[in-house]
N, C-alpha and C positions, 0 to 999 in steps of 0.2 A: 661838254652840251653830248647827253647822251643821243642815239639817234632814236628817230621814232618814224614809223609806216605812217602814224595817224598824222603826225604833221604833214609829210608830203603828200598825205591826200586830202587833206584839208586845203593846204596850199592850191592843189591842182584844181581842187571843187569852187574855190576863189576864182581862180584863173580863167575858169570854163564858165563863171558866172558873169565875169567881168569881158569876157569875149563876146558872148550873148547880147550882154546891155549896149556894147558899141556896134554892133549890127545892127539893131532897133534903132540908133539913133543916127540921122544925116551926120556925117562926117564927110568933108572933103579934103582934110590932111590926112596924108599918109605915115606911116610910119609906126614906131612903137611907143606905147606909154608908159608913164614912170612907172605904173603899176606893174606891168608886164616887164620890165627891166628888173625890178627888186626880187620879182617873183623868179627872174632867173638866174639871179645873184644867191638867194638865198639855195636854192636845189644845188648850184654849183658848190656852195661853200659848204651842203652835208657831204656829197660827193666827193669833197676833196677832202675830208675829214675822215671818212670811214676810208681811202685810199690811203691817206698817211698814218692812220694808225695798223692797218694790215700792213703797210710797207714797215713798220717797228718793227712788227711780229717776225715777218719773214726775216728779217736783220738778226736778230736775236735768235731765232731757231737755226741760223745758217752758221752762224761764229761759233754757237755752241756745238752743233755739228761737225764744224770743221777742226774745233780743238779737239773732240772725242776722237776725230780720226788720225790727227797730227800724233794724239798717242797712241793708239791702235800700230800704227806705222811704226813708230819709235819701238813698240813692246818686239815689234815680229825683225826689227832690226837688230835689236839688244839682242835676242836670246838665239837668232840664226848666226850672229857672230861669236856667242857663246858655245854653240853647238859646234860650231867649228875651227873653236880655239883659237882665233881672232883678237882683233882690239874690241875690246866690251865697250866700242862708242857709237853714238849716233848722229846723223844728221839734225843739227838743231836749225829745224825753223818754225819759227814761232805764227801761229796762223791770226789774222788781225781780231784784236780786241783781246788776248792772250798775251801772255809773257810765259816762256818756260823756265823753269826753277828744277835744277837737278846737281845744286853743289858746284861741280865744273862740269860747263856749259859743254854740252856732248858727251860725257861719260853717265856711262850705264852705273857704274858703281857708287859715283859721287852723291853726298848727302844720303848717307846709309842704304842708295838702292832704291831711294823715293824721288819718281820725277814728276812732278806737278805742272798740270798747264791752270796760272793763276790770270783768272782775269783781271784786267785795268779796270772794271766797273762790278766792283763785287756784287753789287744788291741787282743787279740787272741780268745777270750771267752766273751758270753754275761753272765750280772747280772741278778739275778733272786729276783723276793721280793714278799712277801706278807704281807700284813697289817691284823693282827687278830681281830684291835680294829671296821675294818669297815667290817669284813668278805668278802674282794674282792677279786679277782680271783690271780691266781699268773703271774703278769707281768712280762715279759722279757725287759730286756733295753742293746740297743748293744752299747757297749763303743768303738769299731773300725770303720771305714771307710771301709772295704772289705763289699763286699754283699755276704758274706758265711751263714752268718742265716739271709735269708730274711725274718721269721717271726715273727721279733722282731719290 
């Protein structure tokens, strides 16, 4: 159900009309009418739908950012360990909604140096990868056809 300001505007006009009619008629009973309650419920439903979609977008964007940040941290850790001639290993902490693939978990050279943050739901989140053997940038690959992640 797409959001429309005209629908809300029409509902508010109807509400105002009903309130004016109510004040013109002598009424001894106090309280809310059924139409007033329905108008409030409709407005609440519209606002909750907007909030739900905004929250889902926020969760998707946050999970993708966490995966990219995790791979950037892995990149720094692998490169600094290589520079100081230490064991080329990283701390494998997969962010929410993603799993880390690197051959041997925690090995910078496992899987031919390719470290991938693979989403658990590939149709909604992008995939991030880093190639330690080439010391390349963290790359983003879009798996879905939606334009939510335009930077990939």
